[in-house]
C-alpha positions in Angstrom: 191.3 144.5 135.0 192.0 143.9 138.4 189.9 140.7 140.0 187.7 142.6 143.1 187.3 140.4 145.8 184.9 138.8 146.6 183.2 139.4 150.1 183.7 136.9 153.0 181.0 136.0 156.0 182.7 134.4 158.7 181.5 131.6 160.5 182.2 129.8 163.8 182.6 126.0 163.1 184.6 125.3 165.9 186.1 125.9 169.5 189.8 126.1 169.8 190.7 123.0 171.2 188.0 120.4 170.3 190.1 118.9 167.5 192.8 117.4 168.3 196.1 117.1 166.0 195.9 114.6 163.1 192.2 114.5 163.3 189.1 115.6 161.1 185.6 116.0 161.6 182.5 117.2 160.0 181.1 120.9 160.9 178.1 122.3 159.6 177.1 125.6 158.7 173.8 127.2 158.1 173.6 129.6 155.2 169.9 131.0 154.8 167.9 128.1 154.3 170.8 125.9 153.0 173.1 124.0 155.4 176.5 123.2 154.3 178.8 120.7 155.8 182.7 120.8 155.5 185.7 118.8 156.5 187.5 120.2 159.1 191.1 118.9 159.5 193.9 120.0 162.0 197.4 118.8 160.5 200.3 119.9 162.5 198.3 122.5 164.4 197.5 123.8 161.1 193.3 124.2 160.3 191.8 123.7 157.0 188.4 123.1 155.5 187.5 121.3 152.2 184.1 120.0 150.7 182.9 117.7 152.4 181.6 115.7 149.2 184.1 113.1 148.0 184.1 114.2 143.9 183.9 110.0 143.2 181.1 109.0 144.9 180.1 111.8 147.4 181.9 109.8 150.6 181.6 112.2 153.4 185.2 113.3 153.8 185.0 114.5 157.5 184.3 110.9 158.5 188.0 109.9 157.0 191.8 110.1 158.7 194.6 111.7 158.4 197.6 109.6 156.4 200.9 111.0 155.7 199.4 114.6 156.1 196.6 114.1 153.7 192.9 113.4 154.1 192.1 110.3 153.1 188.4 109.8 151.8 187.0 106.5 154.0 184.8 105.2 151.5 187.3 104.4 148.9 190.8 105.2 149.9 191.6 108.5 147.9 194.0 111.3 149.4 193.8 114.8 149.2 196.0 117.3 150.3 194.1 119.2 153.0 195.3 123.0 151.8 194.8 122.6 148.5 192.4 120.1 148.0 194.4 118.2 145.2 195.2 114.7 145.6 198.8 113.6 145.1 200.4 112.5 141.8 199.4 115.6 139.9 195.5 114.1 139.4 192.9 117.1 138.7 190.1 115.2 140.6 190.5 117.6 143.7 187.7 119.3 146.3 187.3 122.7 146.9 188.9 124.3 150.0 187.8 127.3 152.1 189.5 130.2 153.9 190.2 129.3 157.5 191.1 131.8 161.0 191.7 130.5 163.7 190.8 133.0 166.7 191.0 133.2 170.0 187.5 132.2 170.5 187.7 129.5 168.1 188.1 128.3 164.1 186.0 130.4 162.0 185.3 129.2 158.2 185.1 132.3 155.5 182.0 131.9 152.9 180.6 133.5 150.3 177.0 134.3 150.1 175.3 131.1 148.7 173.7 131.6 145.3 169.8 132.2 145.3 167.9 129.1 145.1 167.2 127.8 141.3 163.6 126.4 140.7 163.8 122.9 140.1 161.5 120.5 138.3 160.9 119.2 141.6 159.7 122.7 142.7 157.1 122.6 139.7 155.7 119.4 140.9 155.8 120.1 144.2 154.1 123.2 143.3 151.3 121.2 140.9 150.6 119.0 144.4 149.7 122.3 146.0 147.8 123.5 142.8 145.8 120.3 142.9 144.8 120.1 146.6 147.5 118.0 147.9 148.1 118.6 151.5 149.7 116.2 153.3 152.7 114.5 152.8 153.9 111.1 154.7 157.2 109.7 154.2 160.7 109.4 155.2 163.3 111.3 153.9 166.8 109.6 152.3 169.5 110.1 149.9 167.4 109.1 146.5 164.6 111.5 147.5 166.4 114.7 148.9 165.8 117.1 145.8 162.2 116.0 146.0 162.6 116.1 149.9 164.0 120.2 149.6 161.2 121.3 147.3 158.6 119.4 149.7 160.6 121.5 152.5 159.8 124.3 150.4 156.1 124.0 150.2 155.9 123.3 154.1 157.2 126.1 155.1 155.3 128.9 153.2 152.3 126.9 154.5 151.2 125.2 151.5 152.1 121.8 152.9 152.1 119.7 155.5 154.8 116.9 156.1 154.4 113.7 158.4 157.7 111.8 158.9 157.0 108.8 159.8 159.6 105.5 161.1 158.0 102.8 158.4 157.1 103.1 154.8 154.9 101.4 155.5 153.0 103.3 158.2 152.9 105.9 155.4 151.5 104.2 152.7 148.9 103.2 155.3 148.3 106.6 156.8 147.9 107.7 152.9 145.4 105.5 152.2 143.6 106.3 155.5 143.6 110.2 154.4 142.4 108.9 150.8 139.4 106.8 152.1 138.3 109.7 154.7 138.3 112.8 152.8 138.2 111.2 149.3 141.3 113.4 148.1 145.1 112.1 147.5 147.7 112.0 150.0 151.3 111.7 149.2 153.6 109.2 150.3 157.5 109.6 149.8 160.2 107.4 149.9 163.4 106.1 148.3 164.4 104.0 146.0 164.8 100.0 146.3 163.3 99.3 149.8 161.6 102.4 150.9 160.0 102.3 148.0 159.0 98.6 148.2 157.9 99.0 151.8 154.8 101.3 150.8 153.3 97.8 148.6 151.1 96.9 151.2 150.0 100.1 151.9 149.4 101.0 148.1 147.2 97.3 147.7 145.0 98.7 150.6 144.0 101.9 148.8 143.7 100.4 145.8 141.3 97.0 146.6 139.2 100.0 149.1 139.1 102.5 146.1 141.0 105.5 148.0 143.2 108.1 146.3 147.0 108.0 146.6 150.1 109.2 145.2 152.9 107.6 145.9 156.6 108.9 144.7 159.7 107.4 145.1 163.6 108.4 144.7 165.4 106.6 142.2 169.2 106.4 141.6 171.0 108.2 139.4 170.1 107.5 135.6 173.6 106.6 134.3 173.6 103.9 136.4 169.9 102.2 135.4 170.5 99.0 134.6 173.7 97.1 135.6 171.9 96.7 139.2 173.4 99.3 140.9 172.9 100.1 144.7 169.0 100.1 145.9 168.5 100.0 142.0 165.0 98.0 141.6 162.8 98.2 138.8 160.5 100.3 140.5 157.5 101.1 137.4 157.4 97.2 137.0 157.2 96.7 140.9 154.6 99.0 141.0 152.8 97.7 137.8 149.8 96.1 138.9 149.4 98.2 142.1 149.2 101.3 140.3 146.9 102.5 137.9 149.4 104.9 136.9 153.4 104.5 137.2 155.9 106.9 135.1 159.5 107.7 135.5 160.4 111.2 135.4 162.8 112.6 133.0 164.5 115.4 132.4 162.7 116.1 129.2 159.6 114.9 130.8 156.7 117.6 130.8 157.0 117.5 134.8 154.0 120.0 135.7 151.8 117.8 133.2 153.2 114.6 134.4 152.3 115.3 138.2 149.0 116.4 136.8 148.0 113.3 135.0 149.2 111.6 138.2 147.3 113.2 140.8 144.6 113.5 137.9 144.6 109.3 137.6 144.3 109.1 141.4 141.6 111.3 142.3 139.2 110.7 139.2 140.0 107.1 139.1 140.0 106.3 142.9 143.4 104.6 142.9 147.2 104.8 143.4 149.1 107.1 140.9 153.0 106.7 141.3 156.2 108.7 140.3 159.5 107.7 140.2 161.9 110.4 140.5 165.9 109.7 139.6 167.8 111.0 141.8 169.9 113.5 139.8 166.6 114.2 137.8 165.3 115.4 140.7 167.7 118.7 141.1 167.5 119.8 137.6 167.0 123.2 136.8 163.1 123.9 135.5 162.9 126.2 132.2 162.2 130.0 133.8 158.5 129.7 132.1 157.6 126.8 133.4 154.2 127.0 135.5 152.7 124.8 138.0 150.0 122.4 136.9 146.6 123.5 137.3 143.1 121.3 138.1 141.4 124.4 136.4 139.1 122.9 133.2 141.0 119.6 133.7 138.4 117.7 136.0 134.5 117.7 135.2 131.3 116.6 137.4 132.0 112.9 137.0 128.9 111.8 138.4 127.1 109.4 136.5 123.2 109.4 136.1 121.9 106.1 135.4 119.9 104.9 132.4 116.3 105.4 132.0 115.4 101.8 131.5 117.6 100.7 134.6 115.5 103.5 136.7 112.5 102.0 135.5 113.4 98.4 136.3 114.4 99.5 140.1 111.3 101.9 140.5 109.1 98.6 139.5 111.0 96.4 141.4 110.8 98.8 144.7 107.4 99.4 144.1 105.7 96.1 144.3 108.0 95.4 147.7 106.3 95.1 151.0 109.7 94.3 152.9 112.5 96.0 151.2 115.9 96.8 152.6 118.7 99.0 152.0 122.1 97.9 152.3 125.3 100.3 152.2 128.6 99.8 151.4 132.0 102.1 151.8 131.2 103.7 148.6 127.8 105.2 149.4 129.9 107.0 152.3 130.1 110.3 150.7 126.7 110.4 149.7 124.3 108.8 152.3 122.0 111.0 152.5 120.0 110.5 149.6 119.8 106.8 150.4 118.9 107.8 154.1 115.6 110.1 152.8 114.8 107.1 150.3 115.0 104.6 153.5 112.8 106.8 155.3 110.1 107.2 152.2 110.2 103.6 152.3 110.2 103.3 155.9 112.8 100.0 155.3 115.8 99.2 157.4 119.3 99.9 156.5 122.1 97.6 157.0 125.7 98.3 155.9 128.5 96.6 155.4 131.7 96.6 157.5 133.5 99.3 155.9 130.0 101.1 155.3 129.8 101.1 159.2 129.0 104.2 160.6 127.4 105.8 157.8 124.0 105.6 159.6 123.7 105.6 163.2 122.0 102.7 165.0 118.8 102.8 166.6 117.6 104.7 168.4 120.0 106.8 167.1 118.5 106.7 163.5 115.4 104.1 163.7 116.5 102.9 160.4 119.8 102.0 161.3 120.0 98.1 162.0 123.6 97.7 161.9 126.6 95.7 160.1 125.6 93.0 158.2 128.2 89.7 157.7 130.8 88.5 159.8 131.4 90.9 161.6 127.7 92.0 161.9 124.9 92.0 164.3 121.8 89.6 164.0 119.6 92.4 163.4 120.9 93.1 159.9 121.0 89.3 158.9 117.3 89.1 160.4 115.8 91.8 158.0 118.0 90.8 155.3 116.7 87.3 155.2 113.2 88.8 155.8 112.6 91.1 153.0 111.4 90.7 149.9 113.7 93.2 147.9 117.7 94.6 148.6 118.6 97.9 147.4 122.0 98.0 147.7 124.4 101.0 147.1 128.0 100.9 146.6 129.1 97.5 148.5 131.2 94.7 147.2 129.2 91.3 147.7 132.1 90.5 149.5 132.0 86.8 150.9 132.6 88.7 154.5 129.6 90.4 154.1 127.1 87.8 153.0 124.8 89.5 150.7 122.3 86.7 149.6 121.6 85.9 146.2 118.6 84.4 146.9 116.0 87.8 147.1 115.5 90.2 144.2 118.5 92.7 144.5 118.9 96.3 143.2 122.9 96.9 142.9 124.0 100.6 142.6 127.3 101.5 141.3 129.8 103.8 139.5 131.8 100.9 138.2 130.4 98.8 135.9 132.9 95.8 136.4 131.5 95.9 140.6 127.8 95.5 138.9 127.1 91.7 139.5 130.7 91.3 140.4 130.2 87.8 142.1 126.7 87.1 140.7 124.1 88.0 138.6 121.9 90.8 140.2 118.2 91.2 138.7 118.5 95.0 138.0 122.1 96.5 137.8 122.2 100.1 138.0 125.2 102.0 136.6 125.6 105.3 138.2 126.1 107.6 140.7 124.8 106.6 144.2 123.3 110.5 145.1 121.9 110.8 142.0 120.6 107.7 141.9 119.0 107.8 145.0 117.4 111.3 144.4 116.5 109.7 141.6 114.3 106.8 143.2 112.7 108.6 146.1 111.6 111.2 143.1 109.7 108.5 141.9 108.9 106.3 144.6 107.7 109.2 146.9 104.4 107.9 148.8 103.6 105.7 145.5 104.7 102.2 146.5 103.4 99.3 149.0 106.5 99.2 151.9 105.1 98.1 154.9 107.3 100.5 158.5 109.1 98.3 159.5 110.4 100.6 162.2 108.8 98.7 165.6 110.3 95.7 164.0 113.8 97.1 164.0 113.2 98.6 167.5 112.1 95.3 168.8 114.9 93.3 166.9 117.6 95.6 169.4 116.0 95.1 172.1 116.6 92.0 171.5 120.2 92.0 171.1 120.6 94.4 173.6 119.0 91.8 176.2 121.6 89.5 174.7 124.6 91.9 174.7 124.2 92.7 178.6 123.8 89.1 179.4 126.8 88.7 177.7 128.5 91.8 179.5 128.3 89.7 182.9 131.0 87.3 181.3 133.8 87.2 183.9 137.5 86.2 183.7 140.4 86.1 185.6 142.4 86.0 182.3 141.5 89.3 181.5 138.6 91.8 180.4 135.7 90.9 177.3 136.0 92.3 174.3 132.2 93.4 175.1 133.0 95.5 178.1 135.6 97.3 176.0 133.1 98.0 173.7 129.6 98.9 176.2 132.4 101.4 177.7 133.0 103.0 174.4 129.7 103.5 173.7 129.1 105.5 176.5 132.4 107.5 176.1 133.9 107.8 172.6 132.4 111.7 171.2 129.7 111.3 169.0 131.6 112.7 166.1 134.7 110.6 166.2 136.7 109.3 163.9 138.0 105.8 164.4 140.7 103.5 163.0 140.0 100.2 163.1 143.2 97.1 163.2 142.7 93.9 162.2 141.7 91.0 164.5 139.0 90.0 166.9 139.1 93.1 168.7 137.9 94.2 164.6 134.9 91.6 164.4 134.0 92.5 168.2 133.5 96.5 167.3 131.8 95.2 164.3 129.5 93.9 166.4 129.1 95.8 169.9 130.4 99.2 169.3 127.7 101.2 168.2 127.6 104.5 165.8 125.5 107.6 166.0 125.6 108.2 162.4 128.5 111.0 162.7 131.2 109.1 163.3 133.5 107.4 160.3 135.2 104.5 160.4 138.6 103.5 159.1 139.7 99.8 158.2 141.4 97.5 155.7 138.2 96.4 154.2 139.3 94.0 151.5 142.7 93.4 152.2 142.2 92.9 155.9 146.1 93.7 156.5 147.3 93.8 160.4 148.5 96.7 161.5 146.6 99.0 159.5 144.9 101.0 162.8 147.5 103.1 164.1 149.0 104.2 161.0 145.5 104.9 159.9 144.8 107.0 162.8 147.6 109.2 161.6 146.3 109.8 158.5 142.6 110.5 160.1 144.3 113.0 162.2 146.3 114.7 159.8 143.0 115.4 157.8 141.5 116.8 161.3 144.3 119.9 160.5 143.0 120.8 157.4 140.2 123.8 157.3 138.4 125.1 154.4 138.4 121.8 152.6 135.4 119.2 152.8 133.5 121.9 154.3 135.4 121.4 157.4 133.4 118.1 157.5 136.5 116.6 159.4 138.2 119.8 161.1 139.3 119.0 164.7 137.2 115.7 165.4 138.3 113.5 168.3 140.5 110.6 166.8 139.7 107.0 168.1 142.2 104.0 167.5 141.1 100.7 168.0 143.8 97.8 167.5 144.5 94.6 169.5 148.3 93.7 170.2 149.2 92.2 167.2 148.2 94.8 164.7 149.6 97.0 167.3 152.9 95.2 167.0 153.2 95.9 163.7 154.2 100.0 163.8 154.4 100.3 167.3 157.2 103.0 167.2 154.8 105.4 165.2 153.4 106.1 168.3 157.0 108.6 168.2 155.8 110.2 165.3 152.6 111.1 167.1 154.3 112.5 169.8 156.8 114.3 167.7 153.6 116.3 166.1 151.4 116.2 169.2 148.9 114.3 167.4 145.7 114.4 169.4 144.7 110.5 169.1 143.4 108.4 171.7 144.1 104.8 170.9 141.9 101.8 172.1 144.3 99.0 172.3 142.9 95.2 173.6 145.9 92.9 174.9 145.7 89.2 174.9 148.9 88.6 174.7 147.8 86.3 171.4 147.3 86.3 168.1 143.7 84.9 168.4 142.1 85.7 165.2 144.2 83.3 164.0 144.0 80.8 167.3 140.1 80.9 166.3 140.3 79.7 162.9 142.6 77.3 163.9 140.4 75.6 166.6 137.9 76.4 163.9 139.5 74.0 161.1 140.6 71.3 163.8 144.3 72.4 163.4 146.2 72.4 166.4 146.6 76.2 167.8 150.7 76.7 167.1 152.6 79.8 167.4 149.8 82.5 167.9 151.3 83.6 171.1 152.6 86.6 171.9 155.6 88.0 174.2 154.8 91.9 174.7 156.3 94.4 176.7 153.9 96.5 179.3 152.9 98.8 176.3 150.9 101.4 178.4 154.8 102.3 180.2 156.0 102.3 176.6 153.7 104.7 175.4 154.7 106.8 178.3 158.0 106.7 178.1 157.7 107.6 174.0 156.2 111.0 175.8 152.5 110.0 175.6 150.1 108.5 178.3 149.9 105.0 178.5 147.0 103.6 180.9 146.7 99.9 181.4 143.3 98.6 182.6 143.6 94.9 184.3 139.7 94.9 185.7 136.5 96.7 184.5 136.0 99.4 187.2 138.8 101.2 185.7 138.0 101.4 182.5 135.7 104.2 182.6 137.7 106.3 184.6 140.9 105.4 182.1 139.0 106.0 178.9 137.8 109.4 180.2 141.2 110.3 181.2 142.8 109.3 177.4 140.2 111.2 175.8 141.1 114.3 177.9 144.8 113.7 177.3 145.8 116.7 174.4 148.0 114.3 172.7 149.2 110.4 171.9 147.2 108.3 174.7 147.0 104.8 175.0 144.6 102.6 176.8 146.0 99.3 177.2 143.0 96.6 178.3 144.2 93.4 179.0 141.2 90.8 177.9 140.8 87.0 177.7 140.9 86.3 174.4 138.0 83.1 174.8 135.4 86.7 175.8 135.4 88.0 172.1 
């Protein structure tokens, strides 16, 4: 029976005369949602088209050369006849060729209709991500994650996922970490094998030590070259073994939906890093037709822990006898702060926060019991009330040495993680339990039945003393630049009361903790335990992504303004991410304190009687740089221009940076 000819569609791939005789170039054709590339040759005036990928290593034949009438691969010099696609010498490792017509208006290629997309294992895994509530992927597409990237693309085109392509994988990891800290839900970060994967590690450690859920997805080399040390092959499972609570290699025989489900469940429940390694060739493996995406239904229970009766009895007994109790709340209390505040209101006692917990309660008078931050980045108000207390009730704090929670006071510590109880020293009453559940139980037992005095008047007096001191410091002036307190005094007036604020690391951060007064409706993000410089701007990208999600988290984050606070040292780690913010139209207001120095390090060198050495920085005009990227950059060199600059940046509907020239000594 005669073969029925396959119908072709013709696509213009070049203008007549575009390609000189004896040359080859790469041309592309869009067919549906598929882009195919070809090597177009002109040999003695005859046009031919070949598959662009060399059959040996995938080398781009369109970047090769024409020699002796043959197309030579640019990678290893193998020759192909441009008309037949066969190599000289009778070898059978040729490439496909395609019909070409030279017409009056150009050169055309004839192609069969592309086959329908075959669902792959990474399609199943991307669908599973969506089912489990993953909304964002931050990453960089590259040669060893292209199959997975295409599966993510398909979900993005349906609106089920959002992808943000960053300029450095480290920024993707920080953005995902910040997203997890803010929402309690994992975002994904995507990287290639080798250096792309290792670039994620700092951000993954930031997430791990601050108990933020993150999903890391890394490509890997083809399975057949595992072991001998192929290009960009690294032992990624071993490389991530210390940072990832869950790290597994995706193999052809894996239960791919279940693998992704377990990864996300580990990240979500354990508030940790989950890592999936995807070899290049496995990513495009066809999924069995009956394979369903993984679902969270029936896989996650209510993981709030009720404390034991004995521990509640002990805590109630201690608090009932206390005259001047103080409550300290850390980042771990952020999601369930209201029961803790209700308990404080019944006890009429001060509420102090760790630096990571800054913002969970408004500073007085926004809330009459709010006393600001305790520790190195804190206020004298918080330390005064800790020192004057006769009992401490600590919710979700790590007892970091930077916070300085004294071991000299009778202490009740509440945490969901038994390893955090008494982590650095023994406490009088360790309570294993969910913070919201525990605070509510304590309030039910104590309501009005205790001996605590009302400390509200003292709190107001202490704030008055501190604000008088701040007013005095505002008068400090220098020809070298503005003081940090001037910047944060302006922010106190102008930053929206519902802002999400990502802060970096350095003197700017310490000054933020000390001088910026929170409303109680703001969320503050920082690299807490890791203290990684460079966190701020990528974190604001992660925060902005969360503000674009609706129908989740009771819309708590939707459409809220995003603020970034950094120094020039921190911003210098990932300055190209301004281009990311411009590309995606991110409304981020960046307050940058530029003192042309790693000021915190200079301060530490002086404190240790070291010579100040190698801490000076050479910077461009950062405001001009932001303008050149397509954002708004404003440089401030005089305090009188500060308010107007911040107001202008806040009103700008995109990424804006206010570069404030500051004096490193006026912090």
